[in-house]
Biopython code that builds the backbone (N, CA, C, O; Angstrom):
import numpy as np
from Bio.PDB.StructureBuilder import StructureBuilder

atoms = [
    (1, "UNK", "N", (-34.849, -63.698, -10.353)),
    (1, "UNK", "CA", (-33.730, -63.094, -9.652)),
    (1, "UNK", "C", (-34.126, -62.601, -8.267)),
    (1, "UNK", "O", (-33.330, -62.651, -7.330)),
    (2, "UNK", "N", (-35.361, -62.126, -8.144)),
    (2, "UNK", "CA", (-35.816, -61.593, -6.865)),
    (2, "UNK", "C", (-35.888, -62.686, -5.800)),
    (2, "UNK", "O", (-35.574, -62.440, -4.636)),
    (3, "UNK", "N", (-36.304, -63.901, -6.196)),
    (3, "UNK", "CA", (-36.395, -64.980, -5.216)),
    (3, "UNK", "C", (-35.030, -65.342, -4.657)),
    (3, "UNK", "O", (-34.917, -65.665, -3.475)),
    (4, "UNK", "N", (-34.002, -65.294, -5.474)),
    (4, "UNK", "CA", (-32.649, -65.625, -5.018)),
    (4, "UNK", "C", (-32.124, -64.626, -4.007)),
    (4, "UNK", "O", (-31.520, -65.017, -3.008)),
    (5, "UNK", "N", (-32.344, -63.335, -4.251)),
    (5, "UNK", "CA", (-31.862, -62.323, -3.309)),
    (5, "UNK", "C", (-32.686, -62.341, -2.021)),
    (5, "UNK", "O", (-32.150, -62.093, -0.941)),
    (6, "UNK", "N", (-33.968, -62.630, -2.125)),
    (6, "UNK", "CA", (-34.808, -62.744, -0.927)),
    (6, "UNK", "C", (-34.354, -63.919, -0.072)),
    (6, "UNK", "O", (-34.310, -63.813, 1.154)),
    (7, "UNK", "N", (-34.020, -65.023, -0.697)),
    (7, "UNK", "CA", (-33.520, -66.185, 0.041)),
    (7, "UNK", "C", (-32.186, -65.871, 0.724)),
    (7, "UNK", "O", (-31.954, -66.298, 1.855)),
    (8, "UNK", "N", (-31.317, -65.135, 0.048)),
    (8, "UNK", "CA", (-30.029, -64.771, 0.641)),
    (8, "UNK", "C", (-30.210, -63.887, 1.869)),
    (8, "UNK", "O", (-29.544, -64.081, 2.886)),
    (9, "UNK", "N", (-31.113, -62.918, 1.768)),
    (9, "UNK", "CA", (-31.388, -62.047, 2.915)),
    (9, "UNK", "C", (-32.002, -62.868, 4.053)),
    (9, "UNK", "O", (-31.644, -62.676, 5.215)),
    (10, "UNK", "N", (-32.914, -63.770, 3.732)),
    (10, "UNK", "CA", (-33.498, -64.647, 4.755)),
    (10, "UNK", "C", (-32.448, -65.505, 5.425)),
    (10, "UNK", "O", (-32.483, -65.681, 6.642)),
    (11, "UNK", "N", (-31.516, -66.044, 4.660)),
    (11, "UNK", "CA", (-30.431, -66.856, 5.238)),
    (11, "UNK", "C", (-29.546, -66.020, 6.146)),
    (11, "UNK", "O", (-29.095, -66.499, 7.186)),
    (12, "UNK", "N", (-29.293, -64.770, 5.759)),
    (12, "UNK", "CA", (-28.464, -63.893, 6.595)),
    (12, "UNK", "C", (-29.158, -63.598, 7.921)),
    (12, "UNK", "O", (-28.513, -63.608, 8.969)),
    (13, "UNK", "N", (-30.471, -63.334, 7.888)),
    (13, "UNK", "CA", (-31.208, -63.077, 9.123)),
    (13, "UNK", "C", (-31.218, -64.306, 10.027)),
    (13, "UNK", "O", (-31.037, -64.190, 11.240)),
    (14, "UNK", "N", (-31.425, -65.464, 9.447)),
    (14, "UNK", "CA", (-31.418, -66.695, 10.237)),
    (14, "UNK", "C", (-30.035, -66.925, 10.840)),
    (14, "UNK", "O", (-29.921, -67.302, 12.006)),
    (15, "UNK", "N", (-28.992, -66.701, 10.053)),
    (15, "UNK", "CA", (-27.627, -66.867, 10.545)),
    (15, "UNK", "C", (-27.334, -65.897, 11.698)),
    (15, "UNK", "O", (-26.757, -66.299, 12.708)),
    (16, "UNK", "N", (-27.729, -64.617, 11.553)),
    (16, "UNK", "CA", (-27.517, -63.642, 12.620)),
    (16, "UNK", "C", (-28.316, -64.005, 13.870)),
    (16, "UNK", "O", (-27.823, -63.853, 14.988)),
    (17, "UNK", "N", (-29.544, -64.483, 13.688)),
    (17, "UNK", "CA", (-30.340, -64.908, 14.839)),
    (17, "UNK", "C", (-29.660, -66.056, 15.578)),
    (17, "UNK", "O", (-29.624, -66.069, 16.808)),
    (18, "UNK", "N", (-29.126, -67.009, 14.840)),
    (18, "UNK", "CA", (-28.440, -68.144, 15.465)),
    (18, "UNK", "C", (-27.186, -67.679, 16.208)),
    (18, "UNK", "O", (-26.924, -68.148, 17.315)),
    (19, "UNK", "N", (-26.414, -66.774, 15.627)),
    (19, "UNK", "CA", (-25.204, -66.267, 16.275)),
    (19, "UNK", "C", (-25.558, -65.550, 17.575)),
    (19, "UNK", "O", (-24.946, -65.808, 18.612)),
    (20, "UNK", "N", (-26.554, -64.640, 17.526)),
    (20, "UNK", "CA", (-26.960, -63.935, 18.738)),
    (20, "UNK", "C", (-27.533, -64.889, 19.781)),
    (20, "UNK", "O", (-27.331, -64.685, 20.978)),
    (21, "UNK", "N", (-28.238, -65.916, 19.349)),
    (21, "UNK", "CA", (-28.770, -66.904, 20.289)),
    (21, "UNK", "C", (-27.635, -67.657, 20.987)),
    (21, "UNK", "O", (-27.701, -67.913, 22.189)),
    (22, "UNK", "N", (-26.598, -68.010, 20.230)),
    (22, "UNK", "CA", (-25.444, -68.678, 20.841)),
    (22, "UNK", "C", (-24.746, -67.774, 21.847)),
    (22, "UNK", "O", (-24.327, -68.235, 22.909)),
    (23, "UNK", "N", (-24.618, -66.488, 21.523)),
    (23, "UNK", "CA", (-24.005, -65.548, 22.461)),
    (23, "UNK", "C", (-24.850, -65.399, 23.725)),
    (23, "UNK", "O", (-24.311, -65.353, 24.831)),
    (24, "UNK", "N", (-26.169, -65.323, 23.564)),
    (24, "UNK", "CA", (-27.053, -65.208, 24.723)),
    (24, "UNK", "C", (-26.952, -66.451, 25.600)),
    (24, "UNK", "O", (-26.913, -66.346, 26.826)),
    (25, "UNK", "N", (-26.909, -67.612, 24.986)),
    (25, "UNK", "CA", (-26.794, -68.857, 25.741)),
    (25, "UNK", "C", (-25.439, -68.957, 26.440)),
    (25, "UNK", "O", (-25.363, -69.394, 27.588)),
    (26, "UNK", "N", (-24.380, -68.557, 25.757)),
    (26, "UNK", "CA", (-23.052, -68.566, 26.368)),
    (26, "UNK", "C", (-22.999, -67.614, 27.553)),
    (26, "UNK", "O", (-22.402, -67.936, 28.581)),
    (27, "UNK", "N", (-23.616, -66.446, 27.419)),
    (27, "UNK", "CA", (-23.641, -65.487, 28.525)),
    (27, "UNK", "C", (-24.431, -66.036, 29.710)),
    (27, "UNK", "O", (-24.074, -65.783, 30.860)),
    (28, "UNK", "N", (-25.499, -66.785, 29.439)),
    (28, "UNK", "CA", (-26.273, -67.409, 30.517)),
    (28, "UNK", "C", (-25.421, -68.424, 31.277)),
    (28, "UNK", "O", (-25.444, -68.459, 32.507)),
    (29, "UNK", "N", (-24.677, -69.239, 30.551)),
    (29, "UNK", "CA", (-23.828, -70.232, 31.216)),
    (29, "UNK", "C", (-22.669, -69.578, 31.956)),
    (29, "UNK", "O", (-22.222, -70.101, 32.976)),
    (30, "UNK", "N", (-22.182, -68.462, 31.470)),
    (30, "UNK", "CA", (-21.153, -67.711, 32.200)),
    (30, "UNK", "C", (-21.724, -67.201, 33.516)),
    (30, "UNK", "O", (-21.032, -67.207, 34.535)),
    (31, "UNK", "N", (-22.973, -66.762, 33.505)),
    (31, "UNK", "CA", (-23.623, -66.296, 34.733)),
    (31, "UNK", "C", (-23.779, -67.440, 35.737)),
    (31, "UNK", "O", (-23.609, -67.234, 36.938)),
    (32, "UNK", "N", (-24.096, -68.626, 35.259)),
    (32, "UNK", "CA", (-24.167, -69.792, 36.153)),
    (32, "UNK", "C", (-22.789, -70.093, 36.735)),
    (32, "UNK", "O", (-22.669, -70.443, 37.909)),
    (33, "UNK", "N", (-21.760, -69.959, 35.919)),
    (33, "UNK", "CA", (-20.398, -70.182, 36.398)),
    (33, "UNK", "C", (-20.021, -69.153, 37.459)),
    (33, "UNK", "O", (-19.338, -69.493, 38.424)),
    (34, "UNK", "N", (-20.451, -67.905, 37.301)),
    (34, "UNK", "CA", (-20.198, -66.885, 38.324)),
    (34, "UNK", "C", (-20.846, -67.281, 39.649)),
    (34, "UNK", "O", (-20.264, -67.080, 40.715)),
    (35, "UNK", "N", (-22.045, -67.839, 39.578)),
    (35, "UNK", "CA", (-22.721, -68.283, 40.806)),
    (35, "UNK", "C", (-21.919, -69.379, 41.497)),
    (35, "UNK", "O", (-21.804, -69.380, 42.722)),
    (36, "UNK", "N", (-21.367, -70.302, 40.733)),
    (36, "UNK", "CA", (-20.562, -71.368, 41.336)),
    (36, "UNK", "C", (-19.250, -70.828, 41.908)),
    (36, "UNK", "O", (-18.804, -71.287, 42.960)),
    (37, "UNK", "N", (-18.632, -69.867, 41.236)),
    (37, "UNK", "CA", (-17.416, -69.256, 41.761)),
    (37, "UNK", "C", (-17.704, -68.508, 43.060)),
    (37, "UNK", "O", (-16.929, -68.583, 44.014)),
    (38, "UNK", "N", (-18.820, -67.788, 43.089)),
    (38, "UNK", "CA", (-19.180, -67.041, 44.292)),
    (38, "UNK", "C", (-19.522, -67.997, 45.432)),
    (38, "UNK", "O", (-19.249, -67.698, 46.595)),
    (39, "UNK", "N", (-20.109, -69.132, 45.110)),
    (39, "UNK", "CA", (-20.405, -70.144, 46.125)),
    (39, "UNK", "C", (-19.116, -70.647, 46.771)),
    (39, "UNK", "O", (-19.083, -70.895, 47.976)),
    (40, "UNK", "N", (-18.071, -70.799, 45.990)),
    (40, "UNK", "CA", (-16.777, -71.216, 46.531)),
    (40, "UNK", "C", (-16.255, -70.189, 47.527)),
    (40, "UNK", "O", (-15.728, -70.553, 48.578)),
    (41, "UNK", "N", (-16.400, -68.906, 47.201)),
    (41, "UNK", "CA", (-15.957, -67.856, 48.121)),
    (41, "UNK", "C", (-16.783, -67.871, 49.405)),
    (41, "UNK", "O", (-16.239, -67.694, 50.495)),
    (42, "UNK", "N", (-18.093, -68.081, 49.279)),
    (42, "UNK", "CA", (-18.955, -68.132, 50.465)),
    (42, "UNK", "C", (-18.546, -69.300, 51.362)),
    (42, "UNK", "O", (-18.488, -69.154, 52.583)),
    (43, "UNK", "N", (-18.263, -70.458, 50.760)),
    (43, "UNK", "CA", (-17.824, -71.612, 51.547)),
    (43, "UNK", "C", (-16.548, -71.292, 52.319)),
    (43, "UNK", "O", (-16.420, -71.661, 53.486)),
    (44, "UNK", "N", (-15.607, -70.608, 51.677)),
    (44, "UNK", "CA", (-14.369, -70.231, 52.354)),
    (44, "UNK", "C", (-14.649, -69.312, 53.541)),
    (44, "UNK", "O", (-14.085, -69.505, 54.618)),
    (45, "UNK", "N", (-15.497, -68.337, 53.359)),
    (45, "UNK", "CA", (-15.815, -67.409, 54.446)),
    (45, "UNK", "C", (-16.530, -68.117, 55.598)),
    (45, "UNK", "O", (-16.260, -67.835, 56.766)),
    (46, "UNK", "N", (-17.434, -69.028, 55.274)),
    (46, "UNK", "CA", (-18.144, -69.775, 56.320)),
    (46, "UNK", "C", (-17.155, -70.628, 57.099)),
    (46, "UNK", "O", (-17.201, -70.664, 58.329)),
    (47, "UNK", "N", (-16.263, -71.315, 56.396)),
    (47, "UNK", "CA", (-15.292, -72.182, 57.061)),
    (47, "UNK", "C", (-14.339, -71.385, 57.954)),
    (47, "UNK", "O", (-14.034, -71.813, 59.067)),
    (48, "UNK", "N", (-13.877, -70.251, 57.485)),
    (48, "UNK", "CA", (-12.880, -69.514, 58.264)),
    (48, "UNK", "C", (-13.492, -68.651, 59.361)),
    (48, "UNK", "O", (-12.776, -68.237, 60.273)),
    (49, "UNK", "N", (-14.797, -68.364, 59.304)),
    (49, "UNK", "CA", (-15.437, -67.554, 60.346)),
    (49, "UNK", "C", (-16.341, -68.363, 61.260)),
    (49, "UNK", "O", (-16.909, -67.810, 62.202)),
    (50, "UNK", "N", (-16.489, -69.649, 61.010)),
    (50, "UNK", "CA", (-17.301, -70.478, 61.884)),
    (50, "UNK", "C", (-18.790, -70.346, 61.641)),
    (50, "UNK", "O", (-19.587, -70.646, 62.530)),
    (51, "UNK", "N", (-19.176, -69.911, 60.481)),
    (51, "UNK", "CA", (-20.594, -69.761, 60.159)),
    (51, "UNK", "C", (-20.832, -68.461, 59.420)),
    (51, "UNK", "O", (-19.894, -67.745, 59.070)),
    (52, "UNK", "N", (-22.100, -68.168, 59.188)),
    (52, "UNK", "CA", (-22.457, -66.908, 58.537)),
    (52, "UNK", "C", (-22.578, -65.814, 59.588)),
    (52, "UNK", "O", (-23.665, -65.296, 59.840)),
    (53, "UNK", "N", (-21.463, -65.476, 60.187)),
    (53, "UNK", "CA", (-21.433, -64.424, 61.195)),
    (53, "UNK", "C", (-21.561, -63.071, 60.512)),
    (53, "UNK", "O", (-21.521, -62.979, 59.285)),
    (54, "UNK", "N", (-21.714, -62.027, 61.309)),
    (54, "UNK", "CA", (-21.836, -60.693, 60.722)),
    (54, "UNK", "C", (-20.562, -60.302, 59.976)),
    (54, "UNK", "O", (-20.623, -59.620, 58.954)),
    (55, "UNK", "N", (-19.404, -60.737, 60.488)),
    (55, "UNK", "CA", (-18.131, -60.463, 59.808)),
    (55, "UNK", "C", (-18.074, -61.187, 58.462)),
    (55, "UNK", "O", (-17.648, -60.605, 57.465)),
    (56, "UNK", "N", (-18.499, -62.443, 58.428)),
    (56, "UNK", "CA", (-18.502, -63.212, 57.185)),
    (56, "UNK", "C", (-19.478, -62.612, 56.182)),
    (56, "UNK", "O", (-19.156, -62.503, 54.999)),
    (57, "UNK", "N", (-20.665, -62.222, 56.638)),
    (57, "UNK", "CA", (-21.644, -61.611, 55.746)),
    (57, "UNK", "C", (-21.140, -60.285, 55.185)),
    (57, "UNK", "O", (-21.409, -59.953, 54.030)),
    (58, "UNK", "N", (-20.416, -59.533, 55.995)),
    (58, "UNK", "CA", (-19.837, -58.266, 55.525)),
    (58, "UNK", "C", (-18.797, -58.522, 54.435)),
    (58, "UNK", "O", (-18.785, -57.833, 53.415)),
    (59, "UNK", "N", (-17.926, -59.512, 54.647)),
    (59, "UNK", "CA", (-16.930, -59.858, 53.628)),
    (59, "UNK", "C", (-17.597, -60.342, 52.342)),
    (59, "UNK", "O", (-17.173, -59.990, 51.241)),
    (60, "UNK", "N", (-18.642, -61.152, 52.494)),
    (60, "UNK", "CA", (-19.348, -61.686, 51.332)),
    (60, "UNK", "C", (-20.012, -60.562, 50.547)),
    (60, "UNK", "O", (-19.934, -60.535, 49.319)),
    (61, "UNK", "N", (-20.667, -59.631, 51.246)),
    (61, "UNK", "CA", (-21.316, -58.507, 50.562)),
    (61, "UNK", "C", (-20.298, -57.618, 49.851)),
    (61, "UNK", "O", (-20.543, -57.166, 48.733)),
    (62, "UNK", "N", (-19.152, -57.364, 50.498)),
    (62, "UNK", "CA", (-18.106, -56.558, 49.856)),
    (62, "UNK", "C", (-17.587, -57.240, 48.597)),
    (62, "UNK", "O", (-17.397, -56.587, 47.570)),
    (63, "UNK", "N", (-17.358, -58.540, 48.667)),
    (63, "UNK", "CA", (-16.875, -59.291, 47.511)),
    (63, "UNK", "C", (-17.924, -59.297, 46.400)),
    (63, "UNK", "O", (-17.589, -59.174, 45.222)),
    (64, "UNK", "N", (-19.177, -59.438, 46.777)),
    (64, "UNK", "CA", (-20.273, -59.424, 45.816)),
    (64, "UNK", "C", (-20.338, -58.065, 45.106)),
    (64, "UNK", "O", (-20.506, -58.008, 43.887)),
    (65, "UNK", "N", (-20.207, -56.984, 45.863)),
    (65, "UNK", "CA", (-20.259, -55.652, 45.267)),
    (65, "UNK", "C", (-19.060, -55.375, 44.364)),
    (65, "UNK", "O", (-19.212, -54.784, 43.295)),
    (66, "UNK", "N", (-17.876, -55.797, 44.785)),
    (66, "UNK", "CA", (-16.659, -55.531, 44.015)),
    (66, "UNK", "C", (-16.589, -56.347, 42.727)),
    (66, "UNK", "O", (-16.236, -55.815, 41.675)),
    (67, "UNK", "N", (-16.921, -57.628, 42.802)),
    (67, "UNK", "CA", (-16.691, -58.518, 41.672)),
    (67, "UNK", "C", (-17.922, -58.809, 40.815)),
    (67, "UNK", "O", (-17.794, -59.106, 39.628)),
    (68, "UNK", "N", (-19.105, -58.727, 41.405)),
    (68, "UNK", "CA", (-20.317, -59.102, 40.673)),
    (68, "UNK", "C", (-21.372, -57.993, 40.663)),
    (68, "UNK", "O", (-22.522, -58.239, 40.300)),
    (69, "UNK", "N", (-20.996, -56.796, 41.051)),
    (69, "UNK", "CA", (-21.898, -55.629, 41.062)),
    (69, "UNK", "C", (-23.154, -55.868, 41.889)),
    (69, "UNK", "O", (-24.217, -55.335, 41.570)),
    (70, "UNK", "N", (-23.041, -56.655, 42.934)),
    (70, "UNK", "CA", (-24.147, -56.875, 43.858)),
    (70, "UNK", "C", (-25.322, -57.641, 43.286)),
    (70, "UNK", "O", (-26.453, -57.445, 43.731)),
    (71, "UNK", "N", (-25.089, -58.507, 42.314)),
    (71, "UNK", "CA", (-26.212, -59.205, 41.677)),
    (71, "UNK", "C", (-26.675, -60.445, 42.434)),
    (71, "UNK", "O", (-27.721, -61.002, 42.101)),
    (72, "UNK", "N", (-25.938, -60.889, 43.431)),
    (72, "UNK", "CA", (-26.312, -62.088, 44.178)),
    (72, "UNK", "C", (-26.901, -61.730, 45.534)),
    (72, "UNK", "O", (-26.515, -60.740, 46.154)),
    (73, "UNK", "N", (-27.841, -62.551, 45.979)),
    (73, "UNK", "CA", (-28.363, -62.446, 47.348)),
    (73, "UNK", "C", (-28.197, -63.804, 48.013)),
    (73, "UNK", "O", (-28.437, -64.845, 47.401)),
    (74, "UNK", "N", (-27.789, -63.776, 49.257)),
    (74, "UNK", "CA", (-27.589, -65.016, 50.008)),
    (74, "UNK", "C", (-28.616, -65.068, 51.123)),
    (74, "UNK", "O", (-28.820, -64.096, 51.851)),
    (75, "UNK", "N", (-29.262, -66.226, 51.245)),
    (75, "UNK", "CA", (-30.236, -66.422, 52.312)),
    (75, "UNK", "C", (-29.889, -67.700, 53.060)),
    (75, "UNK", "O", (-29.466, -68.700, 52.478)),
    (76, "UNK", "N", (-30.083, -67.629, 54.365)),
    (76, "UNK", "CA", (-29.823, -68.788, 55.207)),
    (76, "UNK", "C", (-30.658, -68.676, 56.472)),
    (76, "UNK", "O", (-30.814, -67.583, 57.016)),
    (77, "UNK", "N", (-31.194, -69.790, 56.943)),
    (77, "UNK", "CA", (-31.955, -69.739, 58.201)),
    (77, "UNK", "C", (-31.057, -69.571, 59.418)),
    (77, "UNK", "O", (-31.547, -69.297, 60.514)),
    (78, "UNK", "N", (-29.759, -69.732, 59.243)),
    (78, "UNK", "CA", (-28.832, -69.650, 60.376)),
    (78, "UNK", "C", (-27.847, -68.491, 60.208)),
    (78, "UNK", "O", (-26.677, -68.616, 60.567)),
    (79, "UNK", "N", (-28.313, -67.375, 59.667)),
    (79, "UNK", "CA", (-27.431, -66.221, 59.485)),
    (79, "UNK", "C", (-27.128, -65.573, 60.834)),
    (79, "UNK", "O", (-27.922, -65.661, 61.770)),
    (80, "UNK", "N", (-25.984, -64.933, 60.918)),
    (80, "UNK", "CA", (-25.511, -64.220, 62.115)),
    (80, "UNK", "C", (-25.331, -65.140, 63.325)),
    (80, "UNK", "O", (-25.527, -64.718, 64.465)),
    (81, "UNK", "N", (-24.964, -66.379, 63.076)),
    (81, "UNK", "CA", (-24.681, -67.310, 64.166)),
    (81, "UNK", "C", (-23.314, -67.931, 63.961)),
    (81, "UNK", "O", (-22.884, -68.157, 62.830)),
    (82, "UNK", "N", (-22.634, -68.205, 65.068)),
    (82, "UNK", "CA", (-21.347, -68.887, 65.012)),
    (82, "UNK", "C", (-21.575, -70.319, 65.488)),
    (82, "UNK", "O", (-22.305, -70.559, 66.449)),
    (83, "UNK", "N", (-20.934, -71.269, 64.796)),
    (83, "UNK", "CA", (-21.145, -72.685, 65.081)),
    (83, "UNK", "C", (-19.839, -73.342, 65.513)),
    (83, "UNK", "O", (-18.757, -72.884, 65.146)),
    (84, "UNK", "N", (-19.940, -74.408, 66.288)),
    (84, "UNK", "CA", (-18.729, -75.137, 66.675)),
    (84, "UNK", "C", (-18.129, -75.901, 65.503)),
    (84, "UNK", "O", (-18.743, -76.022, 64.443)),
    (85, "UNK", "N", (-16.944, -76.403, 65.707)),
    (85, "UNK", "CA", (-16.196, -77.117, 64.670)),
    (85, "UNK", "C", (-17.006, -78.300, 64.133)),
    (85, "UNK", "O", (-17.530, -79.100, 64.909)),
    (86, "UNK", "N", (-17.105, -78.406, 62.825)),
    (86, "UNK", "CA", (-17.743, -79.547, 62.186)),
    (86, "UNK", "C", (-19.228, -79.400, 61.913)),
    (86, "UNK", "O", (-19.814, -80.271, 61.271)),
    (87, "UNK", "N", (-19.860, -78.323, 62.379)),
    (87, "UNK", "CA", (-21.287, -78.127, 62.119)),
    (87, "UNK", "C", (-21.505, -77.683, 60.675)),
    (87, "UNK", "O", (-20.711, -76.923, 60.120)),
    (88, "UNK", "N", (-22.582, -78.163, 60.082)),
    (88, "UNK", "CA", (-22.902, -77.829, 58.697)),
    (88, "UNK", "C", (-23.797, -76.600, 58.648)),
    (88, "UNK", "O", (-24.773, -76.500, 59.392)),
    (89, "UNK", "N", (-23.455, -75.663, 57.761)),
    (89, "UNK", "CA", (-24.233, -74.455, 57.566)),
    (89, "UNK", "C", (-24.772, -74.475, 56.136)),
    (89, "UNK", "O", (-24.000, -74.515, 55.178)),
    (90, "UNK", "N", (-26.097, -74.446, 55.996)),
    (90, "UNK", "CA", (-26.736, -74.460, 54.678)),
    (90, "UNK", "C", (-27.150, -73.043, 54.298)),
    (90, "UNK", "O", (-27.521, -72.239, 55.155)),
    (91, "UNK", "N", (-27.083, -72.752, 53.016)),
    (91, "UNK", "CA", (-27.479, -71.444, 52.513)),
    (91, "UNK", "C", (-27.954, -71.583, 51.075)),
    (91, "UNK", "O", (-27.786, -72.629, 50.447)),
    (92, "UNK", "N", (-28.544, -70.522, 50.571)),
    (92, "UNK", "CA", (-29.010, -70.486, 49.185)),
    (92, "UNK", "C", (-28.548, -69.181, 48.555)),
    (92, "UNK", "O", (-28.627, -68.118, 49.172)),
    (93, "UNK", "N", (-28.069, -69.272, 47.333)),
    (93, "UNK", "CA", (-27.568, -68.134, 46.576)),
    (93, "UNK", "C", (-28.502, -67.908, 45.401)),
    (93, "UNK", "O", (-28.753, -68.826, 44.620)),
    (94, "UNK", "N", (-29.024, -66.679, 45.268)),
    (94, "UNK", "CA", (-30.020, -66.417, 44.222)),
    (94, "UNK", "C", (-29.634, -65.189, 43.409)),
    (94, "UNK", "O", (-29.057, -64.232, 43.924)),
    (95, "UNK", "N", (-29.971, -65.244, 42.125)),
    (95, "UNK", "CA", (-29.815, -64.121, 41.210)),
    (95, "UNK", "C", (-30.792, -64.301, 40.060)),
    (95, "UNK", "O", (-31.370, -65.375, 39.895)),
    (96, "UNK", "N", (-30.977, -63.268, 39.274)),
    (96, "UNK", "CA", (-31.810, -63.368, 38.081)),
    (96, "UNK", "C", (-30.970, -62.996, 36.862)),
    (96, "UNK", "O", (-30.043, -62.190, 36.945)),
    (97, "UNK", "N", (-31.314, -63.597, 35.748)),
    (97, "UNK", "CA", (-30.605, -63.338, 34.498)),
    (97, "UNK", "C", (-31.609, -62.937, 33.433)),
    (97, "UNK", "O", (-32.629, -63.600, 33.244)),
    (98, "UNK", "N", (-31.314, -61.850, 32.740)),
    (98, "UNK", "CA", (-32.174, -61.392, 31.651)),
    (98, "UNK", "C", (-31.432, -61.595, 30.344)),
    (98, "UNK", "O", (-30.349, -61.047, 30.141)),
    (99, "UNK", "N", (-32.021, -62.385, 29.461)),
    (99, "UNK", "CA", (-31.425, -62.614, 28.147)),
    (99, "UNK", "C", (-31.436, -61.310, 27.362)),
    (99, "UNK", "O", (-32.436, -60.592, 27.364)),
    (100, "UNK", "N", (-30.340, -61.004, 26.696)),
    (100, "UNK", "CA", (-30.252, -59.726, 25.995)),
    (100, "UNK", "C", (-30.849, -59.767, 24.599)),
    (100, "UNK", "O", (-31.045, -58.711, 23.998)),
    (101, "UNK", "N", (-31.144, -60.937, 24.061)),
    (101, "UNK", "CA", (-31.645, -61.002, 22.692)),
    (101, "UNK", "C", (-32.915, -61.843, 22.572)),
    (101, "UNK", "O", (-33.844, -61.478, 21.852)),
    (102, "UNK", "N", (-32.946, -62.945, 23.266)),
    (102, "UNK", "CA", (-34.077, -63.865, 23.166)),
    (102, "UNK", "C", (-35.148, -63.436, 24.176)),
    (102, "UNK", "O", (-34.829, -63.251, 25.351)),
    (103, "UNK", "N", (-36.388, -63.274, 23.762)),
    (103, "UNK", "CA", (-37.436, -62.810, 24.681)),
    (103, "UNK", "C", (-37.960, -63.926, 25.589)),
    (103, "UNK", "O", (-39.104, -64.358, 25.452)),
    (104, "UNK", "N", (-37.127, -64.384, 26.506)),
    (104, "UNK", "CA", (-37.534, -65.444, 27.433)),
    (104, "UNK", "C", (-37.895, -64.908, 28.812)),
    (104, "UNK", "O", (-38.332, -65.672, 29.672)),
    (105, "UNK", "N", (-37.725, -63.635, 29.033)),
    (105, "UNK", "CA", (-37.993, -63.074, 30.346)),
    (105, "UNK", "C", (-36.829, -63.325, 31.296)),
    (105, "UNK", "O", (-35.797, -63.871, 30.908)),
    (106, "UNK", "N", (-37.013, -62.922, 32.527)),
    (106, "UNK", "CA", (-35.966, -63.109, 33.533)),
    (106, "UNK", "C", (-35.937, -64.555, 33.994)),
    (106, "UNK", "O", (-36.973, -65.141, 34.307)),
    (107, "UNK", "N", (-34.749, -65.119, 34.032)),
    (107, "UNK", "CA", (-34.564, -66.489, 34.495)),
    (107, "UNK", "C", (-33.921, -66.459, 35.875)),
    (107, "UNK", "O", (-32.886, -65.819, 36.064)),
    (108, "UNK", "N", (-34.513, -67.130, 36.817)),
    (108, "UNK", "CA", (-33.965, -67.191, 38.169)),
    (108, "UNK", "C", (-32.894, -68.272, 38.237)),
    (108, "UNK", "O", (-33.089, -69.396, 37.775)),
    (109, "UNK", "N", (-31.767, -67.906, 38.819)),
    (109, "UNK", "CA", (-30.687, -68.862, 39.050)),
    (109, "UNK", "C", (-30.565, -69.019, 40.551)),
    (109, "UNK", "O", (-30.314, -68.046, 41.262)),
    (110, "UNK", "N", (-30.741, -70.231, 41.035)),
    (110, "UNK", "CA", (-30.654, -70.509, 42.457)),
    (110, "UNK", "C", (-29.659, -71.650, 42.663)),
    (110, "UNK", "O", (-29.757, -72.702, 42.032)),
    (111, "UNK", "N", (-28.712, -71.419, 43.548)),
    (111, "UNK", "CA", (-27.682, -72.418, 43.843)),
    (111, "UNK", "C", (-27.710, -72.662, 45.350)),
    (111, "UNK", "O", (-27.582, -71.732, 46.147)),
    (112, "UNK", "N", (-27.877, -73.910, 45.719)),
    (112, "UNK", "CA", (-27.842, -74.269, 47.143)),
    (112, "UNK", "C", (-26.435, -74.703, 47.502)),
    (112, "UNK", "O", (-25.752, -75.360, 46.718)),
    (113, "UNK", "N", (-26.015, -74.328, 48.689)),
    (113, "UNK", "CA", (-24.686, -74.703, 49.124)),
    (113, "UNK", "C", (-24.657, -74.979, 50.611)),
    (113, "UNK", "O", (-25.580, -74.635, 51.351)),
    (114, "UNK", "N", (-23.584, -75.602, 51.023)),
    (114, "UNK", "CA", (-23.368, -75.845, 52.447)),
    (114, "UNK", "C", (-21.869, -75.931, 52.698)),
    (114, "UNK", "O", (-21.093, -76.330, 51.830)),
    (115, "UNK", "N", (-21.493, -75.552, 53.891)),
    (115, "UNK", "CA", (-20.089, -75.578, 54.285)),
    (115, "UNK", "C", (-20.021, -75.984, 55.747)),
    (115, "UNK", "O", (-20.997, -75.879, 56.490)),
    (116, "UNK", "N", (-18.847, -76.448, 56.136)),
    (116, "UNK", "CA", (-18.616, -76.848, 57.514)),
    (116, "UNK", "C", (-17.852, -75.766, 58.251)),
    (116, "UNK", "O", (-16.963, -75.124, 57.692)),
    (117, "UNK", "N", (-18.201, -75.574, 59.487)),
    (117, "UNK", "CA", (-17.449, -74.635, 60.326)),
    (117, "UNK", "C", (-16.097, -75.247, 60.667)),
    (117, "UNK", "O", (-16.027, -76.375, 61.154)),
    (118, "UNK", "N", (-15.033, -74.510, 60.414)),
    (118, "UNK", "CA", (-13.685, -75.001, 60.685)),
    (118, "UNK", "C", (-13.000, -74.254, 61.810)),
    (118, "UNK", "O", (-11.781, -74.337, 61.962)),
    (119, "UNK", "N", (-13.782, -73.515, 62.610)),
    (119, "UNK", "CA", (-13.221, -72.745, 63.723)),
    (119, "UNK", "C", (-13.380, -73.563, 64.989)),
    (119, "UNK", "O", (-14.467, -74.050, 65.300)),
    (120, "UNK", "N", (-12.289, -73.707, 65.709)),
    (120, "UNK", "CA", (-12.338, -74.475, 66.981)),
    (120, "UNK", "C", (-12.551, -73.566, 68.146)),
    (120, "UNK", "O", (-12.619, -74.028, 69.285)),
]
sb = StructureBuilder()
sb.init_structure("model")
sb.init_model(0)
sb.init_chain("A")
sb.init_seg("    ")
for serial, (resi, resn, name, xyz) in enumerate(atoms, 1):
    if name == "N":
        sb.init_residue(resn, " ", resi, " ")
    sb.init_atom(name, np.array(xyz, "f"), 0.0, 1.0, " ", f" {name:<3s}", serial, name[0])
structure = sb.get_structure()
């Protein structure tokens, strides 16, 4: 009788581990989706301001603080510059993700993006 109850408890632990692992993985993919959504906002700001100007960076930081609690950092070699119509502006969006259940350590999420200046 003891072996049967031990097996049941073992199955319950394995089942709970699998459920928590699925939740951790789903949360990781949600974080990647947030990075892609934020990239869309950055592209809009770059297009409407003619580059990563100080005004665009201010809007991006405010949006980052309001919607994502400031978890993203944006880096670009051409920050604080305005570009003519049609010029491409490249940037990189970085954040880290810590799994809440699985001991994998912090995972870096890096998304590269580019947008065209639409200001004439």
